[in-house]
N, C-alpha and C positions, 0 to 999 in steps of 0.2 A: 218361469223357472223349470216346471216339470217337463217342458219340451226340450230342454237342453240335456240330452241323455248323458253325455260325457261328464258334465258338471255334477249331475245327480249321482252318478256312479261314484265319482270321487268323494262326494259328501257322505255317501253310505259307507264306503270302504274306510273312511277316516272317522266314522261315527260322530259327525259334526252336528252338535246339538243346536247350532244357530239356525239350522234349516228345519227343525221340528215345527210342524204346523205350516211350513211354506210349501212343502210337497210331501207325498206319502209314497212309500215303496211297496208295491204289490209283488208277491212272489208266485210265479205261475205254477211251480211244482207243488207247493204246500197250500196254495189258495188262501194265504193270510196276507195282511198288510201291516206294515210297521212304520214307525217314525225313523228318520235317518240315523238317529243315535242309538238304535236298538242294540243292546249288549250281545245279542246272539251273533254267531259267526255269519258274516255277510254272505248272501247267496251269490252264485255265479252271475256275472253281468247279463249273460244271455237269458237268465231266468227272471230278470227284473223288468217291471214296467212301472211307470211313474204317473201319479195322479195328483190333481191340484187340491183335492179335498177328500176327507174320509167318506163323505156321501158318494163320491165318484167311485171309490174302491168298493163300497157296499153295493152300489148299483151294478158293478161288474162281477159281483158274486164272490168277493173276498171277505173274510172275517177278520176281526181285530186280533192282533197278536196279544196273547195273555201275559207275555213277559214285559214288553215295553209300553203296552196300553196306549196305542197311538191316538185313541179317541180323547185322551186327556192332554194332548199337546197344547202349547200356547196357540192362540189364534194367529192367523197370518198378519204380519205387519202391513201388508199392502192395503188392507181396508182402512187403516188409519191415514195413510199417506194420500191415497187416491180420492178423488172427489167425483168420479163419474157415477153413472146410474148403477152399474154392477156393484161397485164398492158400497154405495148407499144401501142397495138391496141386501148385501151381506150384513151390514151393520144392523139393519132392521130384523133380519132373520135371527141373528144372534140375540136380539132384544125380545124375541118371542112373538113378533107380529103375526107370522103365518099361523101359529097355534091359536092366537086370539081372534084374528080377523080373516084368516084364509088368504089364498093367493089374490083374490080380488081386492082385499084390504091392502095388501102389499103394493099391488099395481096402482091403486088409488093414491096412496101416499107418494108414489114416485111420479105420478102423472103419465104412466105408460099403460098399454093394454096388457092383459095377462099373457097374450101370445108373445109380445115383445119380451116380457120378463122371462118367460120360459126359454125362448130362443137364446137370449143373451147369456143367461146363467148356464144353460146346457153347453153352449159353445166355449165358455171360459172356465167353468167349474166342473164340467163333466157330469152335472146333475142339475135337475130343476129345483124350484123352490120347495116343493113338497118333499123331495128326497133330502135336501139339505136340512129342512126342519125335522124330518124323521131321524136323521143322524143325531141332531141335537137332543131330541126327545130320548133317544136311546142312552145318551150320556147322562142326561138328567135322571133317568130311571136307575142307572147304575149307581149314581151317587146316593139316591134315596135307599136303594136296596142295601148298599154296603155300610151306610153310616147312620141309619135310623132303624128303630124297631117297628116302623109302620107296616101294617099288613100289606101283602103284595097286591091285593086287589085295590087298595087305596093308592099304592105307588103308581099303578097303571094310570089312573085318572089324574093324579097329581103331576105326573110327567107329561101329560097332554095327550095321552092315547084315548081314542074314542071307544075302545072296547078292550076287555081283558085278553081276548083272543089275539088281537093285533099286537098288544103288548108282549104276550108270550112269544108269538112268532118273530117279532122284531128282535127281542133280546136273544133268542136262540140263534137267529140268523147272523146277527152282528158279532156276538161274543162266543158262539158255539157252546153256550151253557144255558140252562133254563134259569129263570129268576131265582128259584129255590137253590139251585147249585151255586149261583153267584153269591148268594147270602151265606151259604155254608162255607164256601171258599174264603170269604172275607172273615168269617168267624174263626176259621182255622189259622189264618195268618196272624191274628192278634187275640188268641184265646185268653191271655192274662190281662187284657186291657179292661177298663171299666165299662159297664154296659152303657149303650147310648142313652143319653138323656132324652126323655120324651119331649117332643117339640123343638129339639135342638139338632141342627145339622152341622157336622164338622167335616171340613174338606180342606184339601191343599190346592192353592191356586198356583199353577206353574208359571214360570217366566223364563225369558232368555237371559242368561248371565252375560255380563255382570249387572247387578242392581245395587245402586248406592242409596240406602234408605234414609240418609240424614235429612236432606232437603225435602224428600217426598213425604215422610211422616212428620217431619218437623213443621212443614208448611201447614198440614192438616191440623196438627195439634195447636199451633200458635194462633190459628185463625178460627178455632172451634167455637161455634155458637153455643153458649150454655143452654142446657136442656135438650139440644139436638145432637151435639157431639161432645166427646170427652176423651182424654187420654187416661187410661187406668191400667195398672199392672202391666206396663210395657206394651200396650195395645191401643189402637185407635178404635173407638166405638161410635156408632151413630144410628139414628133412626132412619127408616126408609119408607117412603110412600110408594106403594106398589099397585099394579093393576087390580089385584083381587083383595088386597088388604094392606097390612103394613108389617114391618119387620124391624129387627135390631141386628146389626152386624158388628162383629168384633174381628179386627184385622191386625195381625202381628207379623213383623218381618222375621224370617228364618233364613238359614244359609242358602237353601236351594228352593224355597217356596214361600208363599205367604200363607200363614195359618189363618183359616177363615171359619168362624162360627156364626151360624145364622139361626135366629129365632123368627119364624114366620107365622102369621095368623092363618095363612092359606098356603099349603105346600106347592100349589100350582105356580106360585111366584118364584120358585127356585131359580129357573133358568134366567129370568129377568133380573133377579137380584145378583146372580153371579156376573152377568154381563155388565151391570152397573158398577160392581166392585172392580172388575177388570179395567173398565174405563177410568174409574177414580184413580187407580194406581198405575195406569199406563202400562199394564202388564204384557200387552201384545207388541210392544215396541221392539225394534231390532237395535240394541245398544251398540253392537259392533259396527254396523253401517253408519249410525249416527256419529259415533266417536271417531271413526276413520275419516269422515268428512271434516269434522271440526278440527282434527289434528293437523290438517293441511294448512291451517292458519298458524304461523309460528307464535303468535301472541296468545292464542287460545290453547295451544297444545299443552303447556304446563298445567293448566287447570284441568284438562281432560285426563292427563296422566296421573294427577294427584288423586282423583276420585272418579274413575270411569263408571259409566252406567247410570248417570243421573236420569231421572224420569221427570216428566211434566205432570205435576199433580192435576188431576181432572176434577170431575164432578159427578155425583150420582143423579143430579136433576138439573138440566141446563136452565130451566126457568128460575129455580132457586138461586143458582149462581148469578144469573143476570141481576136479580134483585139485590143480592149481596154486593155485587160489583158497584151498583149505584150507591148503596149505603157506604161503601168504602171510598167514594170519590173525595180526594183532598183531605182525608182524615187519617189518623193513626189506626193501626191494627186493633188496638184496644177499643177505640171509639167505634169502629165498624162493628165489633162484636157486641158492644153495648146496644147500638141501634137495632141490630138484628135480634138480640135477645128480647127487647121490648116488643117487637112484632110477634115473636114466637109466643111469648107469655099471653099477649092479648088476642091473638088470632090463630095460633097453632092448635092442632087436635091433640088432646092429652093421651099419653100412652103409659103403660105400666112397665117398669124395668126392675125386676127383682134383683138383678146383678149389679146395678150401678146407679148413676145419677141422671139418666136420660128421662125426660118428662114429656116431650112433645114432638110431633112431626112439624117440620117447617111448613108454614101456611102456604096454601096454593095461591096462584094468581087470582082465582075466583074469590077466595076468601079475602084477598087484599084489595080487590077492585073497588069495593065500596068504602074504603078508608076515609075517615074524616081528616082532611089535610091539616086542620087546625090542631089535631091531636098528635102530629108528628113533630118531634123535637129536631127539626131539620131546617136549613135555610129555605126560603120560599122557592127558589129556583130548583133545589134538590127535591122538594115535595112534588113540584110539577113533573120533573123527570121520572120520579118513582111511580106516580099515579098514571102517567101516560104509558109507561112500560107495562105495569101490571094489567091495565085495561086492554092493551094490545095483545098481551099473552092470553088474557081471559076470553076475549072475543074471537081469537084465532087469526087476527090480521097479522100477527107475528108468531112464528113458530120457531123453536130452537130444539133440534133433536138430531138423531142419527141420519134421518132421511133428508135433512135440509141442505140445500146448496150453500156452501160456506160463503161464497162471494155475494150471493143474493141476501143472505142473512146479514152480512156486514152492511150492505146498502140500506136495508130496512132499519137496522139499528142507528146508523148515522143520520137517518131522516127524522129520528125522534129528538125532541128538544132535550138539550143537556148531554147528548152523546157525542163525544169526540173520539179521536183515534185511540187514546189510551183505553177507555172503557170498552170500545168495540173490539180492540185487539185482545184484551185480557179475556173477554167472553169467548172470542174465537179460539183462543189458546186452551182455555180450561173447560169451557162448556161444550164447544163444538169439536174439540180434539184436533184442531188444525196444527200439525207439527211445524208449520212454517209461519205461524203467527209471530209478530215481532213488535217490540215496545221500545223504539229508539228514543222516545221522549220521556221514558220512565226515569225518575231521579236516580234510583239504585243502579239501573243499567248504565246511565251516563257516567255516574261516579266510578263504577267498576271499569268502564271502557277507558276513561281518562287515566286511571291508575295503571292500566296495562299498556298504555301508549296507543290505544285505538282512538279513532276520531271521537270527539266529544259532542259535536252537534248532531241533531237527529238526521239531517240530510246526508252528512258525510258518513255517519255510522251506517245508515241504510245502504249507501253505496258500497261500503266495505263488506257489509253482511250479505251482499248478493252472492258471494262465494260460499256462504254457509248453507245456502238453500239446498234441499227443502227442509232443513232442520234448524231453522232460526229459533224456534221456541225452545229447543234444547240449549242453544247458545245462551239464551236468556237465563236459563237455570244455572249454567256455569258462571255467568257474570254475577248474578244475584248472590251466589255462594261465596263470593269474595268478601262479603260483609259479615259482621258478627251478629246479625239479627237472629232472633229465636227461630225464625222459619227455617234456618239452615242447620238446626241441630235437633237430634232426637231428644225429647224431654227426659229429664231425670225421673227416676221411679217415684219421687215424691211430688212430681208436678200435679 
């Protein structure tokens, strides 16, 4: 996109927010970079240059605009759609792998050499993995500076910087303000607001409009596992297992953002927690591109027009979701919640939640690998499926995460006993984030298809759905939404 100068200029001149995070506009005369929708008067075209990432702008010597805050743009939707090594690398960098494991760890997860990773990212993103991770650290630092009372020295290390000097230099270079000036500026913007709660981080998660919250939050609330998830006071809440500790997140839909409140036992987990929440709510999607494609089918078009911007509910932990998918095979939503709650009570790590009813972290595959099959209230075949899955996840023979090749993961899942197309595709859709995952054999999809006049058999529906690619997972959301199931509605306040 950033190489199409004419198209980028048109997007900037029209202040098109759809392209926020897809490319960045650097202004040669002022040495600042902006998002395409920056409210300032657009610069002259001859003074613009375009970059594929904030890190690329920073590497070229530009600082972030103080007005449109381009560093807080939604992530590029390309990394969700694409499955190549660069896209997988970007998903891992967003997940904080470079901060925790360095570039060698990133390369090891991708099966590439560090030189290959450097070369590929520099060619496509205009910056290498260290620069991309540095840009993310700068944004994490900004969130902590502006939303918490944490001392600035602690902010530096919590954001992933190796020294306070590097932290100070980076913040000054990226934002043209010192950390102290950033905090003072944030205080002046909201002097009447309540003081930040110690240990609590509040932030706004941006997205590309439109966003239809009904099936997104409805699905999470209707399938919530007691003790791990809940709907309370108009928000979805859940516990998080994180690299350095654990956390509790509260997510509430608002008109132009998702309100997010995080309580973390270790602030170094902030970037990782944000990344997981964005994947959970599919916030980096491009709903305009999705809906434009689906509208070309005259039978789907009325569904899209009625509620544009549907998202695919994701997962904060692919391994957790895979376990829950097995527990949900051929049973009702309520039964699946009951089975999961039993595992949580017996094997989950207890946590304290002073604000609500969350009690446990969902048990890890390692905690479930030694399950006594006789203690599971499941059919014998389902017990075998569950135990085989958790043992494969625990010993590393099966991995499910941002770096994993989606087709290879499908093949490994299908090789396990008890895994058919439905279970494999629902894991690909919600745990691996594949926007083209498809469930032609799902009963709800088939009923909806027949009601619309679409083919009712899996083979015929798959043939028809070829025209919806690469957005078939979103078509599933629109089809499911024709039913009056609780997953399609925001819960009432009394839920």
